[in-house]
C-alpha positions as CSV (number, residue, x, y, z in Angstrom):
1,X,150.7,101.0,126.9
2,X,148.2,102.8,124.6
3,X,147.7,101.6,121.0
4,X,145.9,103.8,118.5
5,X,144.3,101.6,115.8
6,X,143.6,103.3,112.4
7,X,140.8,101.5,110.6
8,X,139.5,99.9,113.8
9,X,136.1,99.2,112.4
10,X,137.3,97.0,109.5
11,X,137.7,93.2,109.5
12,X,141.4,93.3,110.6
13,X,141.0,96.5,112.6
14,X,138.3,95.0,114.8
15,X,140.5,92.0,115.5
16,X,143.4,94.3,116.3
17,X,141.1,96.1,118.8
18,X,139.8,92.8,120.4
19,X,143.3,91.3,120.7
20,X,144.8,94.5,122.1
21,X,142.1,94.8,124.7
22,X,142.5,91.1,125.6
23,X,146.2,91.8,126.1
24,X,145.3,94.5,128.6
25,X,146.4,97.4,126.4
26,X,144.6,100.7,126.3
27,X,143.1,101.3,122.9
28,X,142.1,104.4,120.9
29,X,140.0,103.3,117.9
30,X,140.5,105.8,115.1
31,X,137.4,105.6,112.9
32,X,135.2,107.9,110.8
33,X,132.1,107.3,112.9
34,X,132.8,106.4,116.6
35,X,129.0,106.1,117.4
36,X,129.0,102.8,115.4
37,X,131.4,101.2,118.0
38,X,130.1,100.1,121.4
39,X,131.7,101.5,124.5
40,X,134.0,99.1,126.3
41,X,136.4,99.3,129.2
42,X,139.9,100.3,128.0
43,X,138.6,101.6,124.7
44,X,138.5,105.2,123.7
45,X,136.8,106.1,120.4
46,X,137.9,109.0,118.2
47,X,136.6,110.4,114.9
48,X,139.3,110.9,112.3
49,X,139.6,111.7,108.6
50,X,142.9,110.7,107.2
51,X,142.6,113.6,104.7
52,X,142.7,115.9,107.8
53,X,146.0,115.0,109.4
54,X,145.2,117.3,112.4
55,X,142.3,115.1,113.3
56,X,144.7,112.1,113.6
57,X,147.3,114.2,115.5
58,X,144.7,115.2,118.1
59,X,143.2,111.7,118.4
60,X,146.5,109.8,119.0
61,X,147.8,112.1,121.7
62,X,149.3,110.0,124.5
63,X,149.6,106.8,122.3
64,X,152.7,104.8,122.3
65,X,152.2,103.1,119.0
66,X,149.9,103.5,116.0
67,X,148.8,100.3,114.2
68,X,147.0,100.6,110.9
69,X,144.6,98.3,109.1
70,X,143.5,101.1,106.9
71,X,141.9,100.4,103.5
72,X,140.0,102.4,100.9
73,X,140.0,103.9,97.5
74,X,143.2,105.1,95.8
75,X,144.7,108.1,97.7
76,X,143.4,106.9,101.1
77,X,146.5,104.9,102.0
78,X,149.0,107.7,101.1
79,X,146.9,110.2,103.1
80,X,146.7,107.8,106.0
81,X,150.4,107.2,106.0
82,X,151.2,110.9,105.9
83,X,148.8,111.5,108.7
84,X,150.3,108.6,110.7
85,X,153.8,110.0,110.4
86,X,152.6,113.6,111.1
87,X,150.9,112.3,114.3
88,X,154.3,112.1,116.0
89,X,153.6,108.7,117.5
90,X,157.0,107.0,118.0
91,X,156.2,103.7,116.5
92,X,154.0,102.7,113.5
93,X,152.9,99.3,112.4
94,X,151.3,99.3,109.0
95,X,149.4,96.7,107.0
96,X,150.2,96.3,103.3
97,X,149.8,93.6,100.6
98,X,152.2,90.8,99.7
99,X,153.3,91.1,96.1
100,X,153.4,94.9,96.1
101,X,156.3,97.3,96.5
102,X,159.2,95.7,98.3
103,X,157.7,92.2,98.4
104,X,157.0,92.1,94.6
105,X,160.1,90.2,93.7
106,X,159.7,87.7,96.6
107,X,156.1,87.1,95.5
108,X,157.1,86.0,92.0
109,X,156.0,86.8,88.5
110,X,152.5,85.2,88.6
111,X,151.5,87.0,91.8
112,X,152.8,90.3,90.4
113,X,150.9,89.8,87.2
114,X,147.6,89.0,88.9
115,X,148.0,92.0,91.3
116,X,148.8,94.3,88.3
117,X,145.6,93.0,86.6
118,X,143.2,93.2,89.5
119,X,144.7,96.0,91.7
120,X,146.2,98.2,89.0
121,X,144.6,101.4,90.4
122,X,145.6,100.7,94.0
123,X,149.2,99.6,93.5
124,X,150.9,103.1,93.4
125,X,149.0,104.1,96.5
126,X,150.0,101.0,98.4
127,X,153.6,101.3,97.4
128,X,153.9,105.0,98.2
129,X,152.2,104.5,101.6
130,X,154.5,101.7,102.6
131,X,157.5,103.7,101.6
132,X,156.3,106.7,103.7
133,X,155.9,104.4,106.8
134,X,159.3,102.7,106.3
135,X,161.1,106.0,105.9
136,X,159.7,107.1,109.3
137,X,161.1,103.9,110.9
138,X,157.8,102.0,110.9
139,X,157.2,98.4,110.2
140,X,155.1,97.3,107.2
141,X,153.5,93.9,107.2
142,X,152.8,92.3,103.8
143,X,150.4,89.4,103.9
144,X,148.7,87.1,101.3
145,X,145.0,86.4,101.0
146,X,143.2,86.7,104.3
147,X,140.4,84.6,105.7
148,X,139.2,83.1,109.0
149,X,141.3,80.8,111.2
150,X,143.6,80.6,114.2
151,X,146.0,83.3,115.3
152,X,149.1,81.2,115.1
153,X,151.7,83.0,113.0
154,X,155.4,83.6,112.2
155,X,156.9,86.9,111.1
156,X,159.6,86.6,108.5
157,X,161.9,89.0,106.7
158,X,161.5,89.3,102.9
159,X,164.7,87.3,102.4
160,X,163.2,84.4,104.4
161,X,159.9,84.5,102.5
162,X,158.9,81.0,101.3
163,X,159.1,80.6,97.5
164,X,155.6,79.7,96.3
165,X,153.6,79.9,93.1
166,X,150.9,81.9,95.1
167,X,151.3,83.5,98.5
168,X,150.0,81.4,101.4
169,X,146.7,82.4,102.8
170,X,146.6,83.6,106.4
171,X,143.9,84.3,108.9
172,X,143.0,87.9,109.8
173,X,143.4,86.9,113.5
174,X,147.0,85.8,112.8
175,X,147.7,89.1,111.0
176,X,146.3,91.1,113.9
177,X,148.4,89.1,116.4
178,X,151.6,89.5,114.4
179,X,151.1,93.3,114.1
180,X,150.4,93.6,117.8
181,X,153.5,91.5,118.7
182,X,155.5,94.0,116.7
183,X,153.7,96.9,118.3
184,X,154.6,95.6,121.8
185,X,158.1,94.3,121.0
186,X,159.5,96.0,118.0
187,X,161.9,93.7,116.1
188,X,161.7,95.1,112.5
189,X,161.7,98.9,112.5
190,X,162.0,100.4,109.1
191,X,161.4,97.1,107.4
192,X,158.8,95.3,105.3
193,X,158.1,91.9,106.8
194,X,155.6,89.1,106.0
195,X,153.3,87.3,108.4
196,X,152.7,83.6,107.5
197,X,150.6,80.9,109.2
198,X,152.5,78.9,111.8
């Protein structure tokens, strides 16, 4: 199985890459500058620009699933989502933020208010990108604040999201593991789900 990882040089993206290689998957790392990534067995590096969908289409040829930990300034996520869908890869697993879009109601008023205050410029981009991925049958993961820690996790539907004043923190390793579990064994196509610590 070949997994294309968009944003593979970032904090979550690099963990996705490590975990995928450990699982014995073939990986194509989709990054702006492949020369910054070391060569490794099972790893193919490809230069892409999400604003140039053709670069993504060419780079993911032969991939079974595209997993994205893409971040960036407003506009980047929508461009990345459109490029991911245009790539023609049959399955997409996308990283979003808990408290935005479909998970806003589950996150509660206080979380929504804080996100509106601190992420005002990014919220429309995140929401539109998530909607683009879901409409194409992809799975969108919404997670709370990320940090270090173990990879133990559970994936829940939004209706099963725990009611809390603030969303639970989760390790980046757990987020990467949850996304790769979905990439290998799709259980939530076309849905927004949450990853929580186990």
